[in-house]
PAMARMI-444316 format. One record per residue: residue in three letters; residue number from 1; x, y, z of N, C-alpha, C in turn. Coordinates in Angstrom, 1 decimal. Atoms other than C-alpha are relative to their C-alpha. Layout:
N
residuo	num	nx	ny	nz	cax	cay	caz	cx	cy	cz
ALA	NUM	X	Y	Z	X	Y	Z	X	Y	Z
...
This chain:
94
residuo	num	nx	ny	nz	cax	cay	caz	cx	cy	cz
MET	1	0.5	-1.0	-0.2	0.2	0.1	-0.1	0.8	1.1	0.0
ALA	2	-0.7	-1.2	0.0	1.2	3.3	-1.2	-0.3	1.0	1.2
GLN	3	0.4	-0.9	-0.6	1.2	6.2	1.5	1.2	1.2	-0.1
GLU	4	-0.7	-1.2	0.1	2.5	9.8	0.8	-0.7	1.1	0.9
ARG	5	0.5	-1.3	-0.7	2.4	13.2	2.5	0.2	0.9	-0.7
VAL	6	0.2	-1.4	0.7	1.4	16.1	0.2	-0.6	1.1	0.6
ALA	7	0.7	-1.4	-0.3	0.8	19.6	0.8	-1.0	0.9	-1.1
ILE	8	1.0	-0.7	1.1	-2.2	21.1	-0.9	0.0	1.6	0.6
ARG	9	-0.1	-1.5	-0.3	-1.6	24.8	-1.4	-1.8	0.5	0.1
THR	10	1.5	-1.0	-0.1	-4.8	27.0	-0.2	0.3	1.5	0.1
LYS	11	-0.1	-1.5	-0.2	-5.3	30.8	0.1	0.4	0.2	1.3
ASP	12	-0.3	-0.1	-1.5	-4.5	30.3	3.7	1.0	-0.5	0.5
GLY	13	-1.3	0.4	0.2	-1.2	28.6	3.0	-0.2	-1.6	-0.3
GLU	14	-0.1	1.3	0.6	-0.3	24.8	2.7	-0.5	-1.2	1.1
CYS	15	0.6	1.2	-0.8	-2.7	21.8	4.2	0.9	-1.2	-0.1
SER	16	-0.8	1.8	-0.1	-0.4	18.7	5.1	-1.3	-0.7	0.0
THR	17	0.8	1.0	0.4	-2.3	15.8	3.7	0.6	-1.3	0.1
PHE	18	-0.4	1.5	0.5	-1.9	12.2	3.9	-0.7	-0.7	-1.1
VAL	19	0.8	0.7	1.1	-2.7	10.2	0.7	0.4	-1.5	0.1
MET	20	-0.5	2.0	0.1	-3.0	6.1	1.0	-0.9	-0.1	-1.4
MET	21	0.6	1.0	1.0	-3.7	4.2	-1.7	0.3	-1.6	-0.3
PRO	22	0.3	1.1	0.0	-4.5	0.7	-2.5	1.4	-0.5	-0.9
ASP	23	-1.3	0.4	0.8	-1.5	-1.4	-4.0	-0.9	-0.4	-1.5
GLY	24	0.3	0.4	1.5	-1.6	-2.2	-7.9	-0.7	0.8	-0.6
ASP	25	0.6	-0.8	1.2	-3.2	-0.6	-11.0	-1.4	-0.1	0.2
GLY	26	1.4	-0.5	0.0	-6.6	0.8	-10.9	-0.6	1.0	-0.1
ARG	27	1.0	-1.5	-0.1	-9.3	3.1	-10.7	-1.1	-0.1	1.2
TRP	28	0.5	0.0	-1.5	-10.3	3.4	-6.9	-1.1	1.0	0.4
PRO	29	0.9	-1.2	-0.3	-13.2	5.3	-5.7	1.1	0.8	1.4
ALA	30	-0.7	-0.7	-0.7	-11.9	8.3	-3.6	-1.1	0.1	1.3
VAL	31	0.6	-0.1	-1.2	-12.8	8.9	0.1	1.4	1.4	0.9
ILE	32	-0.2	-1.0	-0.6	-12.0	12.5	2.0	-0.2	-0.3	1.4
PHE	33	0.4	0.1	-0.9	-11.4	11.4	5.3	0.4	1.0	1.2
TYR	34	-0.1	-1.3	-0.7	-11.9	14.2	8.0	0.5	-0.4	1.5
MET	35	-0.6	0.5	-1.6	-10.0	14.0	11.6	-0.9	0.4	0.4
ASP	36	1.2	-0.7	-1.2	-12.0	14.9	14.6	1.1	0.9	0.4
GLY	37	-0.6	-1.1	-0.4	-10.9	17.3	16.6	1.0	-0.2	1.1
LEU	38	-1.3	0.3	0.1	-7.9	16.0	17.8	1.1	-0.1	-0.4
ALA	39	-1.0	-0.5	0.9	-6.0	16.4	15.2	0.1	-1.3	-0.7
ILE	40	-0.4	1.4	0.6	-4.2	13.7	12.9	1.0	-0.5	1.3
ARG	41	-1.0	1.0	-0.5	-2.7	10.8	15.0	0.1	-1.0	-0.3
PRO	42	-0.1	1.1	0.7	-1.8	7.4	14.7	-1.2	-1.0	-0.5
ALA	43	1.2	0.7	0.2	-5.4	6.1	15.3	-0.7	0.7	-1.1
MET	44	0.5	-0.6	1.1	-6.5	8.2	12.2	0.8	-0.4	-1.2
ILE	45	-0.8	1.0	1.4	-3.7	6.9	9.8	-0.4	-1.0	0.4
ASP	46	0.2	1.0	0.0	-4.5	3.7	10.9	-1.5	-0.6	-0.5
MET	47	1.4	0.1	0.7	-8.2	4.2	10.2	0.2	0.0	-1.5
ALA	48	0.0	-0.2	1.1	-7.4	5.6	6.8	0.7	-1.0	-0.9
THR	49	-0.7	1.3	1.0	-4.9	2.7	5.9	-1.0	-0.9	-0.1
ARG	50	1.3	0.9	-0.1	-7.8	0.4	6.8	-0.9	0.0	-1.5
LEU	51	0.7	-0.3	1.3	-9.6	2.0	4.1	0.7	-0.1	-1.6
ALA	52	-0.7	0.6	1.7	-7.0	1.7	1.3	0.0	-1.0	-0.2
ALA	53	0.0	1.3	0.0	-6.8	-1.4	2.3	-0.8	-0.8	-0.5
ALA	54	1.3	0.8	0.3	-10.4	-2.3	1.3	-0.3	0.9	-1.4
GLY	55	0.3	-0.1	1.5	-9.8	-0.7	-2.2	-0.3	1.3	-0.2
TYR	56	0.0	-1.5	0.4	-10.2	3.3	-1.7	0.9	0.5	0.1
VAL	57	-1.3	-1.0	-0.2	-7.8	6.2	-2.1	-0.7	0.8	1.1
VAL	58	0.2	-0.4	-1.1	-7.9	7.9	0.9	0.5	1.4	0.0
LEU	59	-0.9	-1.9	-0.4	-7.1	12.2	1.4	-0.4	0.1	1.8
LEU	60	0.2	0.1	-1.2	-6.5	12.4	5.2	0.4	1.9	-0.1
PRO	61	-0.9	-1.6	-0.2	-5.8	16.8	5.5	0.1	0.1	1.8
ASP	62	-0.1	-0.6	-1.4	-4.9	18.4	8.5	-0.7	1.2	-0.2
LEU	63	1.3	-1.1	0.1	-7.9	20.5	9.0	0.6	1.6	1.0
PHE	64	-0.5	-0.8	-1.2	-5.6	22.5	11.8	1.2	0.9	-0.6
TYR	65	-1.3	-0.3	1.0	-2.9	23.5	9.0	0.1	1.8	0.2
ARG	66	-0.5	-1.4	-0.6	-3.6	27.5	9.9	0.1	0.3	1.0
PHE	67	-0.4	-0.4	-1.2	-3.0	27.2	13.2	1.6	0.0	0.1
GLY	68	-1.5	0.5	-0.1	0.5	26.3	12.5	0.6	-1.2	0.8
SER	69	-0.7	1.3	-0.4	2.8	23.8	13.9	-0.4	-0.1	1.8
TYR	70	0.4	0.5	-0.9	1.4	21.9	16.8	0.3	-1.4	0.3
THR	71	-0.3	1.3	-0.4	1.5	18.7	18.7	-1.7	-0.7	0.0
PRO	72	1.4	0.6	0.1	-1.6	16.1	18.1	-0.3	-0.3	1.7
LEU	73	0.6	-0.3	-1.7	-3.7	16.4	21.6	-0.2	-1.9	-0.3
ASP	74	0.5	1.3	-0.3	-3.9	12.8	23.1	-1.3	0.3	0.9
PRO	75	1.6	-0.1	-0.4	-7.9	11.9	24.2	0.4	-0.3	0.9
LYS	76	-0.1	0.1	-1.3	-6.9	10.7	27.4	0.3	1.2	0.6
GLU	77	-0.2	-1.5	-0.3	-5.1	14.2	28.1	-0.9	0.8	0.0
VAL	78	1.0	-0.7	0.0	-7.6	15.9	26.9	-1.3	0.2	1.0
ALA	79	1.1	1.0	-1.3	-10.2	14.0	29.1	0.6	0.6	1.2
GLU	80	-0.5	0.2	-1.5	-8.2	14.6	32.3	0.6	1.9	0.2
ARG	81	-0.2	-1.6	0.1	-7.0	18.5	31.6	-1.1	0.9	-0.4
GLY	82	1.0	-1.0	0.7	-10.3	19.7	30.1	0.3	0.4	-1.3
TRP	83	0.3	-0.2	1.3	-11.0	21.5	27.0	0.9	1.3	-0.7
THR	84	-0.4	-1.3	0.4	-9.0	24.6	27.1	1.0	0.0	-1.3
GLU	85	-0.6	0.5	1.4	-6.4	23.2	24.4	-0.3	0.1	-1.1
LEU	86	0.2	0.3	1.1	-8.2	22.0	22.3	-1.2	1.0	-0.9
LEU	87	0.5	-0.9	0.4	-10.7	24.8	22.1	0.7	1.3	-0.8
ALA	88	-0.8	-0.9	0.5	-7.9	27.2	21.1	0.5	-0.2	-1.4
LEU	89	0.1	0.3	1.7	-7.3	25.1	18.1	-1.3	0.3	-0.9
PHE	90	1.0	-0.2	0.5	-10.6	25.7	17.2	-0.6	1.7	-0.3
GLY	91	0.1	-1.5	0.3	-10.2	29.5	17.7	-0.4	0.4	1.0
ARG	92	1.0	-0.5	-1.1	-12.2	29.8	20.7	1.0	0.1	1.3
ASN	93	-0.7	0.1	-1.1	-10.9	30.9	24.5	-1.2	-0.1	0.8
LEU	94	0.8	0.5	-1.7	-12.6	29.8	27.9	0.0	1.3	0.3
């Protein structure tokens, strides 16, 4: 299975994106796989990889690209610390 990271140019900057493709030649249906509110993390890449293994081209864009560099949030840590850091990524303050 092929996996690569590409940058999609937008009017707001470059959106880092993972692209996963099934093995072999073919015309496969495409899926845009949106990350959840905790950012792209290993669980998201694993899910996108499973979709590609099932015969889909998968595009997994980083929807927080406008925020700049950040560390993906850990779901357990977010639950323990509260939602302040997550809401900052959404452009809101508590």
